[in-house]
KETIRO-864180 format. One record per residue (C-alpha): residue in three letters; y, x, z. Coordinates in steps of 0.001 Angstrom, whole numbers, plus 500000, padded with zeros to 6 digits. Example, Ala and Ser with C-alpha at 12.3 -4.5 7.8 and 13.67 -1.06 7.14 Angstrom:
BEGIN
<resn = Ala, c2 = 495500, c1 = 512300, c3 = 507800>
<resn = Ser, c2 = 498940, c1 = 513670, c3 = 507140>
END
This chain:
BEGIN
<resn = Met, c2 = 191126, c1 = 394151, c3 = 771549>
<resn = Lys, c2 = 187734, c1 = 393466, c3 = 769232>
<resn = Asn, c2 = 186188, c1 = 396333, c3 = 771364>
<resn = Val, c2 = 187537, c1 = 394202, c3 = 774201>
<resn = Ala, c2 = 186792, c1 = 390583, c3 = 772995>
<resn = Leu, c2 = 182674, c1 = 392245, c3 = 772433>
<resn = Leu, c2 = 182549, c1 = 393396, c3 = 775853>
<resn = Trp, c2 = 183663, c1 = 389991, c3 = 776973>
<resn = Val, c2 = 180799, c1 = 388036, c3 = 774650>
<resn = Val, c2 = 178005, c1 = 390590, c3 = 775834>
<resn = Leu, c2 = 179173, c1 = 389490, c3 = 779837>
<resn = Gly, c2 = 178216, c1 = 386212, c3 = 778640>
<resn = Leu, c2 = 175436, c1 = 386913, c3 = 777823>
<resn = Cys, c2 = 174375, c1 = 388944, c3 = 780915>
<resn = Gly, c2 = 174951, c1 = 385649, c3 = 782982>
<resn = Phe, c2 = 172731, c1 = 385630, c3 = 785694>
<resn = Thr, c2 = 170200, c1 = 387535, c3 = 784365>
<resn = Phe, c2 = 169149, c1 = 391258, c3 = 784912>
<resn = Val, c2 = 169922, c1 = 392904, c3 = 781030>
<resn = Ala, c2 = 171555, c1 = 396147, c3 = 780098>
<resn = Cys, c2 = 175435, c1 = 395639, c3 = 779442>
<resn = Gly, c2 = 177333, c1 = 397516, c3 = 778687>
<resn = Ser, c2 = 178373, c1 = 401463, c3 = 779430>
<resn = Ser, c2 = 180879, c1 = 403891, c3 = 779150>
<resn = Gly, c2 = 180724, c1 = 407696, c3 = 778017>
<resn = Thr, c2 = 181703, c1 = 409521, c3 = 781219>
<resn = Ala, c2 = 178635, c1 = 411080, c3 = 781601>
<resn = Lys, c2 = 179668, c1 = 414317, c3 = 781990>
<resn = Leu, c2 = 181708, c1 = 413852, c3 = 785122>
<resn = Thr, c2 = 180529, c1 = 415626, c3 = 788057>
<resn = Thr, c2 = 183110, c1 = 413122, c3 = 790615>
<resn = Arg, c2 = 183291, c1 = 409765, c3 = 789466>
<resn = Val, c2 = 185687, c1 = 406819, c3 = 791536>
<resn = Leu, c2 = 185118, c1 = 403379, c3 = 790961>
<resn = Ala, c2 = 188076, c1 = 401284, c3 = 791477>
<resn = Ser, c2 = 187643, c1 = 396727, c3 = 791640>
<resn = Gln, c2 = 190302, c1 = 395722, c3 = 789484>
<resn = Ser, c2 = 191007, c1 = 392081, c3 = 790266>
<resn = Val, c2 = 192473, c1 = 390752, c3 = 787328>
<resn = Ser, c2 = 196631, c1 = 389583, c3 = 787709>
<resn = Ser, c2 = 197521, c1 = 389850, c3 = 783771>
<resn = Pro, c2 = 196439, c1 = 387740, c3 = 781120>
<resn = Thr, c2 = 196624, c1 = 390557, c3 = 778523>
<resn = Ala, c2 = 194279, c1 = 392749, c3 = 781057>
<resn = Ala, c2 = 190110, c1 = 392621, c3 = 781378>
<resn = Ala, c2 = 188938, c1 = 392826, c3 = 784729>
<resn = Gly, c2 = 186262, c1 = 395284, c3 = 786157>
<resn = Leu, c2 = 186008, c1 = 398952, c3 = 787404>
<resn = Val, c2 = 187758, c1 = 401242, c3 = 786701>
<resn = Val, c2 = 185773, c1 = 404648, c3 = 786498>
<resn = Ile, c2 = 188462, c1 = 407693, c3 = 787695>
<resn = Asn, c2 = 188134, c1 = 411300, c3 = 787107>
<resn = Gly, c2 = 187648, c1 = 411986, c3 = 790819>
<resn = Glu, c2 = 188841, c1 = 416050, c3 = 789778>
<resn = Arg, c2 = 191924, c1 = 414994, c3 = 788061>
<resn = Asp, c2 = 192732, c1 = 411236, c3 = 789408>
<resn = Thr, c2 = 192892, c1 = 410126, c3 = 786165>
<resn = Leu, c2 = 191240, c1 = 406778, c3 = 784180>
<resn = Ala, c2 = 188061, c1 = 407750, c3 = 782429>
<resn = Ser, c2 = 187065, c1 = 404064, c3 = 781088>
<resn = Glu, c2 = 186261, c1 = 400817, c3 = 782427>
<resn = Ile, c2 = 183048, c1 = 398762, c3 = 783265>
<resn = Gln, c2 = 183479, c1 = 395175, c3 = 782679>
<resn = Ala, c2 = 181875, c1 = 393148, c3 = 785913>
<resn = Gly, c2 = 183006, c1 = 389588, c3 = 786556>
<resn = Ser, c2 = 186312, c1 = 387747, c3 = 785704>
<resn = Ser, c2 = 187966, c1 = 388970, c3 = 789374>
<resn = Pro, c2 = 185869, c1 = 391915, c3 = 790856>
<resn = Gly, c2 = 187175, c1 = 393205, c3 = 794709>
<resn = Leu, c2 = 184647, c1 = 393985, c3 = 797178>
<resn = Met, c2 = 181879, c1 = 396740, c3 = 796822>
<resn = Ala, c2 = 179095, c1 = 398205, c3 = 798017>
<resn = Ile, c2 = 177200, c1 = 401005, c3 = 797196>
<resn = Asn, c2 = 173459, c1 = 401973, c3 = 798199>
<resn = Pro, c2 = 172320, c1 = 405149, c3 = 799944>
<resn = Asn, c2 = 171133, c1 = 407436, c3 = 797275>
<resn = Arg, c2 = 173944, c1 = 405843, c3 = 794524>
<resn = Thr, c2 = 172857, c1 = 404912, c3 = 792139>
<resn = Thr, c2 = 173412, c1 = 400998, c3 = 792330>
<resn = Val, c2 = 176933, c1 = 399510, c3 = 792653>
<resn = Leu, c2 = 177552, c1 = 395654, c3 = 793991>
<resn = Ala, c2 = 180756, c1 = 394028, c3 = 793162>
<resn = Phe, c2 = 181859, c1 = 390652, c3 = 794376>
<resn = Asp, c2 = 183702, c1 = 388347, c3 = 792037>
<resn = Ser, c2 = 185765, c1 = 385864, c3 = 794001>
<resn = Val, c2 = 186723, c1 = 383793, c3 = 790920>
<resn = Thr, c2 = 182730, c1 = 383265, c3 = 790765>
<resn = Asn, c2 = 180930, c1 = 384412, c3 = 794074>
<resn = Asn, c2 = 178685, c1 = 386234, c3 = 791954>
<resn = Val, c2 = 177135, c1 = 389744, c3 = 792753>
<resn = Glu, c2 = 177942, c1 = 391665, c3 = 789879>
<resn = Val, c2 = 174900, c1 = 395074, c3 = 789735>
<resn = Val, c2 = 176037, c1 = 397987, c3 = 788252>
<resn = Asn, c2 = 173758, c1 = 401361, c3 = 787288>
<resn = Ala, c2 = 175814, c1 = 404039, c3 = 788780>
<resn = Lys, c2 = 174037, c1 = 406195, c3 = 786362>
<resn = Thr, c2 = 174995, c1 = 404827, c3 = 783222>
<resn = Gln, c2 = 177564, c1 = 402960, c3 = 784251>
<resn = Ala, c2 = 176657, c1 = 399688, c3 = 783182>
<resn = Leu, c2 = 176331, c1 = 396560, c3 = 784293>
<resn = Thr, c2 = 172865, c1 = 395497, c3 = 784722>
<resn = Gly, c2 = 173506, c1 = 391723, c3 = 785694>
<resn = Gly, c2 = 174447, c1 = 389039, c3 = 788466>
<resn = Ile, c2 = 173065, c1 = 387385, c3 = 791573>
<resn = Gln, c2 = 174417, c1 = 384145, c3 = 792196>
<resn = Leu, c2 = 175606, c1 = 383857, c3 = 796115>
<resn = Pro, c2 = 176352, c1 = 379731, c3 = 797790>
<resn = Gly, c2 = 179635, c1 = 380683, c3 = 798538>
<resn = Pro, c2 = 182147, c1 = 383673, c3 = 799106>
<resn = Thr, c2 = 181179, c1 = 387059, c3 = 801160>
<resn = Thr, c2 = 183174, c1 = 389171, c3 = 803157>
<resn = Ser, c2 = 180547, c1 = 392017, c3 = 803950>
<resn = Met, c2 = 177939, c1 = 393522, c3 = 801597>
<resn = Val, c2 = 175267, c1 = 396239, c3 = 802434>
<resn = Ala, c2 = 172941, c1 = 397803, c3 = 799618>
<resn = Leu, c2 = 169611, c1 = 399710, c3 = 800626>
<resn = Ala, c2 = 167761, c1 = 402614, c3 = 798828>
<resn = Thr, c2 = 164917, c1 = 399960, c3 = 798768>
<resn = Gly, c2 = 166123, c1 = 397888, c3 = 795816>
<resn = Ser, c2 = 167770, c1 = 395330, c3 = 798021>
<resn = Ala, c2 = 170643, c1 = 394153, c3 = 799360>
<resn = Phe, c2 = 172439, c1 = 391868, c3 = 802152>
<resn = Ala, c2 = 175391, c1 = 389608, c3 = 802127>
<resn = Ala, c2 = 177494, c1 = 387408, c3 = 805030>
<resn = Val, c2 = 178270, c1 = 384369, c3 = 803742>
<resn = Pro, c2 = 180394, c1 = 381953, c3 = 806386>
<resn = Thr, c2 = 180201, c1 = 379470, c3 = 804290>
<resn = Ala, c2 = 176685, c1 = 378988, c3 = 802891>
<resn = Pro, c2 = 175435, c1 = 375451, c3 = 804332>
<resn = Gln, c2 = 172413, c1 = 375035, c3 = 806061>
<resn = Asn, c2 = 170267, c1 = 372519, c3 = 806301>
<resn = Gly, c2 = 170136, c1 = 370738, c3 = 809747>
<resn = Ala, c2 = 172157, c1 = 374014, c3 = 811058>
<resn = Ala, c2 = 175764, c1 = 375131, c3 = 810993>
<resn = Pro, c2 = 176980, c1 = 376872, c3 = 807671>
<resn = Gly, c2 = 176925, c1 = 381039, c3 = 807681>
<resn = Ala, c2 = 173741, c1 = 382841, c3 = 806397>
<resn = Val, c2 = 172965, c1 = 386045, c3 = 805270>
<resn = Glu, c2 = 171765, c1 = 386270, c3 = 801696>
<resn = Val, c2 = 168857, c1 = 388749, c3 = 800982>
<resn = Leu, c2 = 169181, c1 = 389844, c3 = 797219>
<resn = Asn, c2 = 167143, c1 = 391356, c3 = 795131>
<resn = Leu, c2 = 168480, c1 = 394063, c3 = 793096>
<resn = Ser, c2 = 165554, c1 = 395030, c3 = 790689>
<resn = Ala, c2 = 164341, c1 = 391189, c3 = 789748>
<resn = Gly, c2 = 167451, c1 = 389622, c3 = 790324>
<resn = Gly, c2 = 168420, c1 = 386312, c3 = 792835>
<resn = Leu, c2 = 168003, c1 = 385935, c3 = 796499>
<resn = Ser, c2 = 165114, c1 = 386259, c3 = 798216>
<resn = Ala, c2 = 165081, c1 = 384980, c3 = 801458>
<resn = Thr, c2 = 168205, c1 = 383427, c3 = 803310>
<resn = Ile, c2 = 168528, c1 = 383540, c3 = 806814>
<resn = Ser, c2 = 170514, c1 = 380952, c3 = 808907>
<resn = Ala, c2 = 173949, c1 = 382842, c3 = 810578>
<resn = Pro, c2 = 176395, c1 = 380132, c3 = 811659>
<resn = Ser, c2 = 180288, c1 = 381978, c3 = 810476>
<resn = Ala, c2 = 178099, c1 = 385411, c3 = 809445>
<resn = Gln, c2 = 181265, c1 = 388058, c3 = 808550>
<resn = Thr, c2 = 179456, c1 = 391130, c3 = 808869>
<resn = Val, c2 = 176805, c1 = 392708, c3 = 807717>
<resn = Val, c2 = 175856, c1 = 396767, c3 = 808824>
<resn = Ala, c2 = 172706, c1 = 398823, c3 = 807821>
<resn = Ser, c2 = 171017, c1 = 401810, c3 = 809910>
<resn = Pro, c2 = 171214, c1 = 405079, c3 = 807262>
<resn = Asp, c2 = 167242, c1 = 404915, c3 = 806803>
<resn = Gly, c2 = 167394, c1 = 400938, c3 = 806240>
<resn = Ser, c2 = 164894, c1 = 399533, c3 = 808834>
<resn = Lys, c2 = 167592, c1 = 397748, c3 = 810315>
<resn = Val, c2 = 170288, c1 = 395190, c3 = 808947>
<resn = Leu, c2 = 172814, c1 = 394118, c3 = 812088>
<resn = Ala, c2 = 174839, c1 = 390849, c3 = 811169>
<resn = Phe, c2 = 177628, c1 = 389805, c3 = 813509>
<resn = Ala, c2 = 180522, c1 = 386205, c3 = 813832>
<resn = Asn, c2 = 183018, c1 = 386780, c3 = 815104>
<resn = Asp, c2 = 182477, c1 = 383762, c3 = 817819>
<resn = Ser, c2 = 179562, c1 = 384445, c3 = 818712>
<resn = Asn, c2 = 177855, c1 = 386734, c3 = 821531>
<resn = Ala, c2 = 174929, c1 = 387326, c3 = 819656>
<resn = Val, c2 = 173819, c1 = 390167, c3 = 817150>
<resn = Ile, c2 = 171007, c1 = 388805, c3 = 814399>
<resn = Val, c2 = 168893, c1 = 392253, c3 = 813924>
<resn = Val, c2 = 167127, c1 = 392173, c3 = 810623>
<resn = Ser, c2 = 164048, c1 = 394035, c3 = 809664>
<resn = Pro, c2 = 164152, c1 = 394511, c3 = 805590>
<resn = Gln, c2 = 160848, c1 = 395744, c3 = 805760>
<resn = Leu, c2 = 158778, c1 = 392869, c3 = 806957>
<resn = Ile, c2 = 160674, c1 = 389921, c3 = 804921>
<resn = Asn, c2 = 158370, c1 = 387785, c3 = 803356>
<resn = Thr, c2 = 155163, c1 = 389701, c3 = 804845>
<resn = Gly, c2 = 154732, c1 = 386615, c3 = 807214>
<resn = Asn, c2 = 155495, c1 = 388516, c3 = 809999>
<resn = Pro, c2 = 158797, c1 = 387729, c3 = 811812>
<resn = Tyr, c2 = 161908, c1 = 389981, c3 = 810793>
<resn = Val, c2 = 165108, c1 = 388477, c3 = 812355>
<resn = Thr, c2 = 165855, c1 = 388811, c3 = 816262>
<resn = Thr, c2 = 168521, c1 = 387416, c3 = 817793>
<resn = Val, c2 = 170251, c1 = 389880, c3 = 820484>
<resn = Ser, c2 = 172591, c1 = 388126, c3 = 823246>
<resn = Gly, c2 = 174169, c1 = 389659, c3 = 826025>
<resn = Phe, c2 = 177299, c1 = 390626, c3 = 824219>
<resn = Asp, c2 = 181084, c1 = 390014, c3 = 824146>
<resn = Arg, c2 = 182117, c1 = 389102, c3 = 820601>
<resn = Pro, c2 = 180198, c1 = 391868, c3 = 818573>
<resn = Val, c2 = 181423, c1 = 392364, c3 = 815286>
<resn = Tyr, c2 = 180577, c1 = 395723, c3 = 814078>
<resn = Ala, c2 = 178120, c1 = 398589, c3 = 814897>
<resn = Val, c2 = 178199, c1 = 402478, c3 = 813989>
<resn = Phe, c2 = 174635, c1 = 403795, c3 = 814441>
<resn = Thr, c2 = 173074, c1 = 407689, c3 = 815074>
<resn = Ser, c2 = 171822, c1 = 409860, c3 = 812574>
<resn = Asp, c2 = 168346, c1 = 408891, c3 = 813554>
<resn = Ser, c2 = 168732, c1 = 405311, c3 = 813379>
<resn = Thr, c2 = 167250, c1 = 404910, c3 = 816836>
<resn = Thr, c2 = 170338, c1 = 403541, c3 = 818662>
<resn = Ala, c2 = 173412, c1 = 401355, c3 = 817204>
<resn = Tyr, c2 = 176773, c1 = 400933, c3 = 819191>
<resn = Val, c2 = 177660, c1 = 398168, c3 = 818973>
<resn = Leu, c2 = 181643, c1 = 397051, c3 = 819084>
<resn = Asn, c2 = 182659, c1 = 393986, c3 = 821107>
<resn = Cys, c2 = 186062, c1 = 392744, c3 = 820104>
<resn = Gly, c2 = 186434, c1 = 390912, c3 = 823590>
<resn = Pro, c2 = 189689, c1 = 389034, c3 = 823392>
<resn = Glu, c2 = 191279, c1 = 389681, c3 = 820130>
<resn = Cys, c2 = 188410, c1 = 387815, c3 = 818922>
<resn = Gly, c2 = 188743, c1 = 385020, c3 = 822055>
<resn = Gly, c2 = 185993, c1 = 387246, c3 = 824094>
<resn = Val, c2 = 186822, c1 = 388389, c3 = 827611>
<resn = Thr, c2 = 186452, c1 = 392345, c3 = 827686>
<resn = Ala, c2 = 186631, c1 = 395151, c3 = 824521>
<resn = Ser, c2 = 183961, c1 = 397631, c3 = 824333>
<resn = Ile, c2 = 181202, c1 = 399333, c3 = 822962>
<resn = Gln, c2 = 177376, c1 = 398955, c3 = 823920>
<resn = Thr, c2 = 174586, c1 = 400709, c3 = 823016>
<resn = Leu, c2 = 171478, c1 = 398350, c3 = 821121>
<resn = Asn, c2 = 168406, c1 = 400512, c3 = 821297>
<resn = Leu, c2 = 167209, c1 = 399433, c3 = 817796>
<resn = Ala, c2 = 163175, c1 = 399847, c3 = 818998>
<resn = Thr, c2 = 163028, c1 = 398010, c3 = 821974>
<resn = Leu, c2 = 165919, c1 = 396282, c3 = 821388>
<resn = Ala, c2 = 167497, c1 = 397009, c3 = 825297>
<resn = Leu, c2 = 171154, c1 = 396980, c3 = 825750>
<resn = Gly, c2 = 173277, c1 = 399606, c3 = 827227>
<resn = Thr, c2 = 175985, c1 = 399444, c3 = 829669>
<resn = Pro, c2 = 179562, c1 = 397871, c3 = 828188>
<resn = Leu, c2 = 182398, c1 = 401147, c3 = 828085>
<resn = Ala, c2 = 185454, c1 = 398927, c3 = 828207>
<resn = Val, c2 = 187885, c1 = 400518, c3 = 825722>
<resn = Asp, c2 = 191511, c1 = 398962, c3 = 824437>
<resn = Ala, c2 = 190138, c1 = 396908, c3 = 821466>
<resn = Ala, c2 = 187433, c1 = 397441, c3 = 819338>
<resn = Thr, c2 = 186515, c1 = 396028, c3 = 815284>
<resn = Ile, c2 = 185769, c1 = 398952, c3 = 813376>
<resn = Gly, c2 = 184354, c1 = 402727, c3 = 814325>
<resn = Leu, c2 = 183578, c1 = 405675, c3 = 813183>
<resn = Leu, c2 = 180826, c1 = 408250, c3 = 814482>
<resn = Asn, c2 = 181782, c1 = 411700, c3 = 813704>
<resn = Gly, c2 = 179385, c1 = 414314, c3 = 815750>
<resn = Pro, c2 = 179420, c1 = 413244, c3 = 819479>
<resn = Thr, c2 = 182575, c1 = 411558, c3 = 819151>
<resn = Leu, c2 = 183289, c1 = 407976, c3 = 818577>
<resn = Tyr, c2 = 186785, c1 = 406541, c3 = 817008>
<resn = Val, c2 = 187099, c1 = 403049, c3 = 818112>
<resn = Ala, c2 = 190468, c1 = 400767, c3 = 816357>
<resn = Gly, c2 = 191133, c1 = 397246, c3 = 817515>
<resn = Thr, c2 = 194505, c1 = 395417, c3 = 818577>
<resn = Ser, c2 = 194732, c1 = 394450, c3 = 821911>
<resn = Pro, c2 = 196176, c1 = 391157, c3 = 822688>
<resn = Ser, c2 = 197944, c1 = 391941, c3 = 825884>
<resn = Asn, c2 = 198267, c1 = 395872, c3 = 825672>
<resn = His, c2 = 200016, c1 = 396290, c3 = 822246>
<resn = Ser, c2 = 203043, c1 = 397721, c3 = 823081>
<resn = Cys, c2 = 204360, c1 = 400529, c3 = 820043>
<resn = Ser, c2 = 205692, c1 = 402903, c3 = 822860>
<resn = Gly, c2 = 205776, c1 = 406569, c3 = 821758>
<resn = Gln, c2 = 206588, c1 = 405715, c3 = 818488>
<resn = Thr, c2 = 210173, c1 = 404840, c3 = 816335>
<resn = Thr, c2 = 209302, c1 = 401624, c3 = 814728>
<resn = Ala, c2 = 211043, c1 = 398264, c3 = 814637>
<resn = Ala, c2 = 207559, c1 = 396620, c3 = 814310>
<resn = Thr, c2 = 207224, c1 = 394728, c3 = 818212>
<resn = Ser, c2 = 203258, c1 = 395117, c3 = 818507>
<resn = Cys, c2 = 201009, c1 = 397833, c3 = 817839>
<resn = Gly, c2 = 197063, c1 = 398465, c3 = 817401>
<resn = Arg, c2 = 194980, c1 = 401035, c3 = 819458>
<resn = Leu, c2 = 193121, c1 = 404030, c3 = 818276>
<resn = Asp, c2 = 190446, c1 = 405228, c3 = 821370>
<resn = Val, c2 = 188486, c1 = 408295, c3 = 821098>
<resn = Val, c2 = 185476, c1 = 408026, c3 = 823144>
<resn = Asp, c2 = 183207, c1 = 410802, c3 = 823828>
<resn = Leu, c2 = 179732, c1 = 409692, c3 = 823811>
<resn = Thr, c2 = 178150, c1 = 413090, c3 = 825677>
<resn = Ser, c2 = 180055, c1 = 411321, c3 = 828702>
<resn = Met, c2 = 180623, c1 = 408252, c3 = 827944>
<resn = Thr, c2 = 184077, c1 = 408249, c3 = 828384>
<resn = Val, c2 = 187374, c1 = 407576, c3 = 826689>
<resn = Ala, c2 = 188871, c1 = 410732, c3 = 825811>
<resn = Gly, c2 = 191676, c1 = 409375, c3 = 823882>
<resn = Thr, c2 = 194352, c1 = 407059, c3 = 823487>
<resn = Ala, c2 = 196426, c1 = 406584, c3 = 820268>
<resn = Val, c2 = 199153, c1 = 404244, c3 = 818849>
<resn = Ile, c2 = 198627, c1 = 402866, c3 = 815821>
<resn = Thr, c2 = 199798, c1 = 399923, c3 = 813304>
<resn = Asp, c2 = 198364, c1 = 396614, c3 = 814080>
<resn = Gly, c2 = 196560, c1 = 393897, c3 = 812115>
<resn = Tyr, c2 = 192662, c1 = 392781, c3 = 811980>
<resn = His, c2 = 191483, c1 = 396584, c3 = 811542>
<resn = Asp, c2 = 188040, c1 = 396383, c3 = 808883>
<resn = Arg, c2 = 188566, c1 = 399848, c3 = 806923>
<resn = Ile, c2 = 187925, c1 = 403176, c3 = 808248>
<resn = Asp, c2 = 187440, c1 = 406802, c3 = 806853>
<resn = Ile, c2 = 187546, c1 = 410047, c3 = 807778>
<resn = Ser, c2 = 188568, c1 = 413428, c3 = 804672>
<resn = Ser, c2 = 186410, c1 = 416732, c3 = 804919>
<resn = Asn, c2 = 189473, c1 = 418055, c3 = 807226>
<resn = Gly, c2 = 189346, c1 = 415381, c3 = 809716>
<resn = Gln, c2 = 192288, c1 = 413216, c3 = 808812>
<resn = Leu, c2 = 191056, c1 = 409759, c3 = 810080>
<resn = Phe, c2 = 191911, c1 = 406874, c3 = 807734>
<resn = Val, c2 = 192653, c1 = 403425, c3 = 809355>
<resn = Gly, c2 = 193048, c1 = 400289, c3 = 807450>
<resn = Ser, c2 = 193698, c1 = 396699, c3 = 809183>
<resn = His, c2 = 194626, c1 = 393420, c3 = 807291>
<resn = Thr, c2 = 197812, c1 = 390743, c3 = 808377>
<resn = Cys, c2 = 199813, c1 = 393667, c3 = 810299>
<resn = Thr, c2 = 202880, c1 = 393809, c3 = 811280>
<resn = Glu, c2 = 204927, c1 = 394560, c3 = 808204>
<resn = Val, c2 = 208610, c1 = 396433, c3 = 808224>
<resn = Gly, c2 = 210656, c1 = 397246, c3 = 805160>
<resn = Asn, c2 = 209944, c1 = 397167, c3 = 801491>
<resn = Val, c2 = 208205, c1 = 400130, c3 = 799213>
<resn = Asn, c2 = 210328, c1 = 398808, c3 = 796490>
<resn = Asn, c2 = 213854, c1 = 398846, c3 = 798031>
<resn = Pro, c2 = 213522, c1 = 401506, c3 = 800863>
<resn = Gln, c2 = 216718, c1 = 401335, c3 = 802642>
<resn = Gly, c2 = 214762, c1 = 401644, c3 = 806111>
<resn = Glu, c2 = 211539, c1 = 402225, c3 = 807835>
<resn = Val, c2 = 208614, c1 = 400991, c3 = 805276>
<resn = Arg, c2 = 205128, c1 = 400351, c3 = 807853>
<resn = Gly, c2 = 202374, c1 = 398965, c3 = 806094>
<resn = Cys, c2 = 199033, c1 = 398501, c3 = 807994>
<resn = Leu, c2 = 197732, c1 = 402014, c3 = 807327>
<resn = Ser, c2 = 197306, c1 = 404819, c3 = 809637>
<resn = Ile, c2 = 196187, c1 = 408058, c3 = 809564>
<resn = Phe, c2 = 195199, c1 = 410298, c3 = 813043>
<resn = Asn, c2 = 194329, c1 = 414008, c3 = 812606>
<resn = Thr, c2 = 191487, c1 = 414165, c3 = 814979>
<resn = Val, c2 = 192796, c1 = 418141, c3 = 815548>
<resn = Asn, c2 = 196036, c1 = 417460, c3 = 817050>
<resn = Ser, c2 = 195855, c1 = 414014, c3 = 817643>
<resn = Ala, c2 = 199012, c1 = 413056, c3 = 815830>
<resn = Val, c2 = 199637, c1 = 410168, c3 = 814335>
<resn = Ile, c2 = 200951, c1 = 409019, c3 = 810980>
<resn = Ile, c2 = 201913, c1 = 405735, c3 = 809897>
<resn = Pro, c2 = 202992, c1 = 406481, c3 = 805956>
<resn = Pro, c2 = 205628, c1 = 404696, c3 = 804206>
<resn = Ala, c2 = 203852, c1 = 401871, c3 = 802167>
<resn = Asn, c2 = 203115, c1 = 398019, c3 = 802729>
<resn = Gly, c2 = 200641, c1 = 395564, c3 = 802376>
<resn = Asp, c2 = 196550, c1 = 394851, c3 = 803841>
<resn = Val, c2 = 194249, c1 = 398092, c3 = 803620>
<resn = Thr, c2 = 191640, c1 = 396723, c3 = 801263>
<resn = Gly, c2 = 189391, c1 = 400126, c3 = 800442>
<resn = Leu, c2 = 188979, c1 = 403833, c3 = 801980>
<resn = Gln, c2 = 187480, c1 = 406392, c3 = 799865>
<resn = Ser, c2 = 187386, c1 = 410327, c3 = 800939>
<resn = Leu, c2 = 185843, c1 = 413333, c3 = 798668>
<resn = Thr, c2 = 184041, c1 = 416338, c3 = 800662>
<resn = Thr, c2 = 184826, c1 = 418489, c3 = 797185>
<resn = Arg, c2 = 188570, c1 = 417623, c3 = 797845>
<resn = Glu, c2 = 190831, c1 = 417278, c3 = 800814>
<resn = Val, c2 = 192207, c1 = 413590, c3 = 799166>
<resn = Glu, c2 = 191997, c1 = 410636, c3 = 800682>
<resn = Tyr, c2 = 191926, c1 = 407139, c3 = 797564>
<resn = Val, c2 = 193310, c1 = 404629, c3 = 799298>
<resn = Ala, c2 = 193920, c1 = 401037, c3 = 798266>
<resn = Gln, c2 = 196562, c1 = 399195, c3 = 799913>
<resn = Gly, c2 = 198638, c1 = 396265, c3 = 798674>
<resn = Gly, c2 = 196865, c1 = 396413, c3 = 795152>
<resn = Ile, c2 = 197970, c1 = 399544, c3 = 794254>
<resn = Leu, c2 = 195686, c1 = 402531, c3 = 794631>
<resn = Arg, c2 = 196899, c1 = 405424, c3 = 796128>
<resn = Val, c2 = 195820, c1 = 409173, c3 = 796610>
<resn = Tyr, c2 = 196572, c1 = 411403, c3 = 799766>
<resn = Asp, c2 = 196749, c1 = 414955, c3 = 799965>
<resn = Thr, c2 = 194963, c1 = 415635, c3 = 803346>
<resn = Thr, c2 = 196589, c1 = 418776, c3 = 803973>
<resn = Ile, c2 = 199438, c1 = 417452, c3 = 804378>
<resn = Asp, c2 = 198905, c1 = 413727, c3 = 804865>
<resn = Ser, c2 = 201152, c1 = 412005, c3 = 802037>
<resn = Leu, c2 = 200967, c1 = 410821, c3 = 798725>
<resn = Leu, c2 = 199430, c1 = 413505, c3 = 796044>
<resn = Leu, c2 = 201474, c1 = 415111, c3 = 793447>
<resn = Asn, c2 = 200319, c1 = 417472, c3 = 790904>
<resn = Ser, c2 = 200426, c1 = 417917, c3 = 787138>
<resn = Tyr, c2 = 198012, c1 = 414871, c3 = 786954>
<resn = Ile, c2 = 199465, c1 = 412599, c3 = 789405>
<resn = Thr, c2 = 203131, c1 = 412626, c3 = 789454>
<resn = Thr, c2 = 204112, c1 = 409991, c3 = 791734>
<resn = Gly, c2 = 200374, c1 = 409554, c3 = 794200>
<resn = Ile, c2 = 199716, c1 = 406450, c3 = 792585>
<resn = Ile, c2 = 196897, c1 = 405629, c3 = 790034>
<resn = Asn, c2 = 198689, c1 = 403315, c3 = 787340>
<resn = Ile, c2 = 196172, c1 = 400769, c3 = 787093>
<resn = Thr, c2 = 196913, c1 = 397125, c3 = 785441>
<resn = Gly, c2 = 196120, c1 = 394265, c3 = 787944>
<resn = Gln, c2 = 195161, c1 = 394385, c3 = 792050>
<resn = Ile, c2 = 193061, c1 = 397273, c3 = 793269>
<resn = Ile, c2 = 190889, c1 = 395812, c3 = 795870>
<resn = Asp, c2 = 188110, c1 = 398775, c3 = 796689>
<resn = Val, c2 = 187371, c1 = 401893, c3 = 795924>
<resn = Lys, c2 = 183831, c1 = 404116, c3 = 795872>
<resn = Ala, c2 = 182622, c1 = 407191, c3 = 795041>
<resn = Ile, c2 = 179980, c1 = 406928, c3 = 793043>
<resn = Asp, c2 = 178766, c1 = 410528, c3 = 792677>
<resn = Phe, c2 = 177241, c1 = 412852, c3 = 795548>
<resn = Phe, c2 = 179022, c1 = 415793, c3 = 796417>
END
């Protein structure tokens, strides 16, 4: 108890300045995973739980605000950001030393963050007040010196994504037909660094080619009040738009070689045909062949607003949503149990709906093991991707890592 009290004192001294605060003794671990713990018990301290990624056991904890949830990690995995939903503070953690190095205050809650290797980060703040304009902004965070280095007006901004090389950051709002394109290297140089590109249909997300030349923009269409769901190319050098390719629905996507997986829930085509379920509404996963720019296949998945996606080392695609159709109760499984997680086998196109309730708020695979960490309904589960079921071994006998509090997000902080 004395150690916990001391950690809170140190955290208080950190405030919004950048100082070295706290570390843990797990440096010898070669595979570490962080889980953000939003505390529900007055006897437990909030923080980022460090998990041994080789054995799925608890290793230590990093103090990071009073209610950390959404996380982001930069490409070289040196810095982790954790958003505190109570204070609207972004806690900055040194991933190598596992030390809290400071915090940056936002003008409101963020729904999406992205960190660059250059020492800056971007956060979408949909309620950020703007003089003479509608609320909403993309805040530019200075991770080296602390504080905000720029504020970009972006009404109702919901999501930010960055190209692999960090040369472009795209910002989206669910009620707009435009994409805001930011050139981070031009910020504070006196040169224009923001361009608004129109011609989309409620764009909400994008995935990038590995060379950062092209973005595949996901047009949400009718799910977000637009006309047609589609994917549409954006040339990041010229900002020229390609011809939209219609899909069933599109709110999240993942690019794997020449294949783009796109998920969403169509307001008009949401039957659960082909599945034995009590659910009356289902989502769709479209498999897009980018070589021919055609939809090569479609699968029925759980519904809701899809905003989490990840693929395991052996080709199991995990797709998560929130506000989906729930069935049954995992704590009293008298029949079907269904929540917001779907697993799509990219080899044979089979779909598995695990018997777990709740919104999916975090997904993380490892390349050294065939497992997937899933934060769903406040619980952290580990799936064996060879059987698409909970992992059961001598270290984790139930497939669940028991952590006090609500688990919101999960990130691997080591290279593999």
